[in-house]
C-alpha positions in Angstrom: -104.5 113.5 -255.5 -107.7 112.1 -254.0 -107.8 109.7 -251.1 -109.9 107.3 -253.2 -108.6 105.7 -256.4 -111.4 105.9 -258.9 -112.8 102.8 -260.5 -112.9 102.2 -264.3 -116.1 101.3 -266.2 -116.7 99.6 -269.5 -120.4 99.9 -270.4 -122.2 98.1 -273.2 -124.4 100.9 -274.3 -126.6 99.3 -277.0 -129.5 101.3 -278.4 -129.7 105.0 -277.5 -133.4 104.2 -276.6 -132.0 102.7 -273.3 -131.6 106.4 -272.3 -135.3 106.9 -272.0 -136.5 103.4 -271.4 -136.6 101.8 -268.0 -135.2 98.3 -268.5 -132.8 96.0 -266.7 -129.7 97.5 -268.4 -130.5 101.2 -267.7 -131.6 100.3 -264.2 -128.2 98.7 -263.6 -126.5 101.9 -264.9 -128.5 103.9 -262.3 -127.5 101.6 -259.5 -123.8 101.7 -260.5 -123.9 105.5 -260.7 -125.4 105.7 -257.3 -122.9 103.3 -255.8 -119.7 104.9 -257.3 -117.6 107.4 -255.4 -118.4 110.8 -256.8 -115.8 111.7 -259.5 -114.4 115.2 -259.9 -114.6 114.6 -263.7 -115.3 111.9 -266.2 -113.2 110.9 -269.2 -115.3 109.0 -271.6 -114.0 106.8 -274.4 -116.9 106.3 -276.8 -117.3 104.1 -279.9 -118.9 107.0 -281.7 -116.0 109.4 -282.2 -113.4 108.1 -284.6 -110.4 110.3 -284.9 -107.0 110.4 -286.6 -104.8 110.0 -283.5 -106.1 110.7 -280.0 -108.3 113.8 -279.8 -110.1 115.1 -276.7 -113.0 117.5 -276.4 -111.9 121.0 -275.1 -115.2 122.8 -274.9 -116.2 124.3 -271.6 -119.9 123.6 -272.5 -120.1 120.6 -274.9 -123.2 120.2 -276.9 -125.4 117.1 -276.9 -124.9 115.4 -280.3 -127.8 113.3 -281.7 -125.8 111.2 -284.0 -128.5 108.8 -285.2 -131.8 108.8 -287.1 -135.1 107.0 -287.2 -135.8 107.2 -283.4 -138.7 108.9 -281.6 -138.7 112.7 -281.1 -138.4 112.1 -277.3 -134.9 110.8 -277.9 -133.9 113.9 -279.9 -135.2 116.1 -277.2 -132.7 114.6 -274.6 -130.0 117.1 -273.5 -127.1 116.4 -271.3 -125.8 119.8 -270.2 -122.8 118.7 -268.3 -119.9 121.1 -268.3 -116.7 120.3 -270.0 -113.3 120.5 -268.4 -110.6 122.2 -270.6 -108.0 121.7 -267.9 -108.6 117.9 -267.9 -108.4 118.0 -271.7 -105.0 119.5 -271.4 -104.0 117.0 -268.8 -105.0 114.1 -271.1 -102.9 115.6 -273.9 -100.0 115.9 -271.5 -100.3 112.2 -270.6 -100.8 111.0 -274.2 -98.0 113.1 -275.8 -97.4 114.9 -279.0 -99.8 112.9 -281.2 -102.8 113.9 -279.1 -104.8 117.1 -279.8 -107.8 119.1 -278.5 -111.0 119.7 -280.5 -112.6 122.9 -279.0 -115.9 122.4 -280.9 -116.8 118.7 -280.5 -119.7 117.9 -278.3 -120.7 114.6 -276.5 -122.2 111.8 -278.7 -124.8 109.3 -277.7 -122.1 106.8 -276.7 -121.4 109.2 -273.8 -124.8 110.8 -272.8 -127.0 107.7 -273.3 -125.1 106.1 -270.4 -124.6 109.2 -268.3 -128.2 110.3 -268.3 -129.3 107.4 -266.2 -125.9 107.1 -264.3 -125.5 110.8 -263.3 -128.8 112.4 -264.1 -127.9 115.8 -262.5 -125.4 116.4 -265.3 -123.2 118.3 -262.8 -119.9 116.4 -263.3 -117.5 117.7 -265.9 -117.1 115.4 -268.9 -114.3 115.2 -271.5 -114.5 112.7 -274.4 -111.6 110.9 -276.0 -111.8 109.9 -279.6 -110.4 106.6 -281.0 -108.3 105.9 -284.0 -109.8 102.8 -285.5 -106.9 102.4 -288.0 -104.6 101.3 -285.1 -104.4 97.8 -283.7 -105.3 96.6 -280.2 -101.8 96.7 -278.9 -101.5 100.4 -279.9 -104.8 101.3 -278.1 -103.9 99.3 -275.0 -100.5 101.1 -274.8 -102.1 104.5 -275.3 -104.8 103.8 -272.7 -102.1 102.8 -270.1 -100.8 106.4 -270.2 -104.1 107.5 -268.7 -103.8 105.5 -265.5 -102.7 108.4 -263.3 -106.1 110.0 -263.8 -107.6 107.3 -261.5 -105.7 108.9 -258.6 -106.8 112.4 -259.6 -110.5 111.9 -259.1 -111.3 111.1 -262.7 -113.7 108.3 -263.6 -112.6 106.6 -266.9 -115.8 105.5 -268.6 -115.5 103.4 -271.7 -118.6 103.0 -273.8 -119.1 100.5 -276.7 -120.3 96.9 -277.1 -118.2 93.7 -277.1 -120.4 92.2 -279.8 -121.9 94.8 -282.3 -123.3 93.8 -285.6 -126.3 96.0 -286.6 -126.4 94.6 -290.1 -127.5 91.2 -288.7 -129.6 92.6 -285.8 -133.1 91.2 -285.5 -135.3 93.1 -283.0 -137.7 90.1 -283.0 -135.0 87.7 -281.7 -135.8 86.4 -278.2 -132.2 85.9 -277.3 -128.7 86.2 -278.8 -127.5 84.7 -282.1 -125.5 81.6 -281.4 -122.3 83.1 -282.8 -122.8 86.2 -280.7 -123.2 84.2 -277.5 -120.1 82.2 -278.3 -118.1 85.3 -278.8 -119.4 86.9 -275.6 -118.5 83.6 -273.7 -115.1 83.5 -275.3 -114.3 87.1 -274.2 -115.7 86.5 -270.7 -113.4 83.5 -270.4 -110.4 85.6 -271.4 -111.4 88.3 -269.0 -111.5 85.8 -266.2 -108.1 84.5 -267.1 -106.7 88.1 -267.4 -105.5 87.3 -270.9 -105.4 90.9 -272.2 -103.0 90.0 -275.0 -105.5 87.7 -276.6 -108.2 90.4 -276.2 -106.0 92.9 -277.9 -105.7 90.6 -280.9 -109.4 90.5 -281.5 -109.2 89.5 -285.3 -107.8 86.2 -284.2 -110.8 85.4 -281.9 -113.3 82.8 -283.0 -116.4 84.4 -284.6 -114.7 87.8 -284.6 -115.7 88.5 -288.3 -119.3 88.5 -287.3 -119.0 89.8 -283.8 -116.8 92.8 -284.7 -117.2 93.6 -288.4 -115.9 97.0 -287.5 -113.8 97.6 -284.4 -115.1 100.9 -283.0 -117.4 99.4 -280.4 -114.9 96.8 -279.2 -111.9 99.1 -278.8 -113.3 100.9 -275.7 -113.0 97.6 -273.8 -109.3 97.7 -274.3 -109.1 101.2 -272.7 -110.9 99.9 -269.6 -108.7 96.8 -269.3 -105.5 98.8 -269.8 -106.4 101.0 -266.8 -107.0 98.1 -264.4 -104.3 97.5 -261.8 -102.9 94.4 -260.1 -105.3 93.4 -257.3 -108.4 95.2 -258.8 -111.7 93.4 -258.6 -113.5 93.0 -261.9 -117.3 92.8 -261.7 -119.3 91.8 -264.8 -122.9 93.1 -265.0 -125.6 93.4 -267.8 -124.1 90.2 -269.2 -126.8 89.8 -271.8 -126.8 89.3 -275.6 -129.7 90.9 -277.5 -129.7 89.4 -281.0 -126.3 90.6 -282.2 -125.4 93.1 -279.4 -123.7 92.2 -276.2 -124.6 94.5 -273.3 -121.8 93.0 -271.1 -120.3 95.6 -268.9 -117.4 95.7 -266.4 -116.7 97.6 -263.2 -113.0 97.5 -262.4 -112.2 98.7 -258.8 -109.8 98.3 -256.0 -110.6 95.2 -254.0 
């Protein structure tokens, strides 16, 4: 057990181009990474690994997965050679129970490394990724995530990577700001966060504008993993609270007050 309880992060990752571009969002990730206590390992819940039941990466040397197309070669050239942590993978399975399993071959997708490249550029902290079962509802994910809480006292940073609003079908790169419905949804979620109303956030299909904001749930679900690992008395700091067309970059740092 460490003397310092680790914080929890939810990061709106947006485009993988944020990895190689210097902008306000990636600059904020750099600042957060520099300010965080150094974790002994990172458990990342990414929108980009959908699994049947909880699965964790078990490789000692996970590959960098370029799970996209149509981007410049410079982005495909990015590698994040962080070590894995098979012992942590086994610990996660121990906490999650019989339904969980280990994938010994799976690497790290861009939901993981696009954030970690600016945040921890030395790639010298072990990383394990947890997949999400998008067939399950919010209450199920929240309950599963709660089982991971002990990791905060074991030196593990729980990093959740997605987007609160994510609708690429309607995305317009020429848009100067956020679509009206996207901003409304972001504001609604922020209000529920301020009120600590996790029950309403778990029931995302009932939220106003949810059909447009979350046409598929994989980018929203990591938010629930972050919230479930907060504790009474923790301070929640919102950063990168921007909406770009139909993507919300809103991010949260949850830490002891």
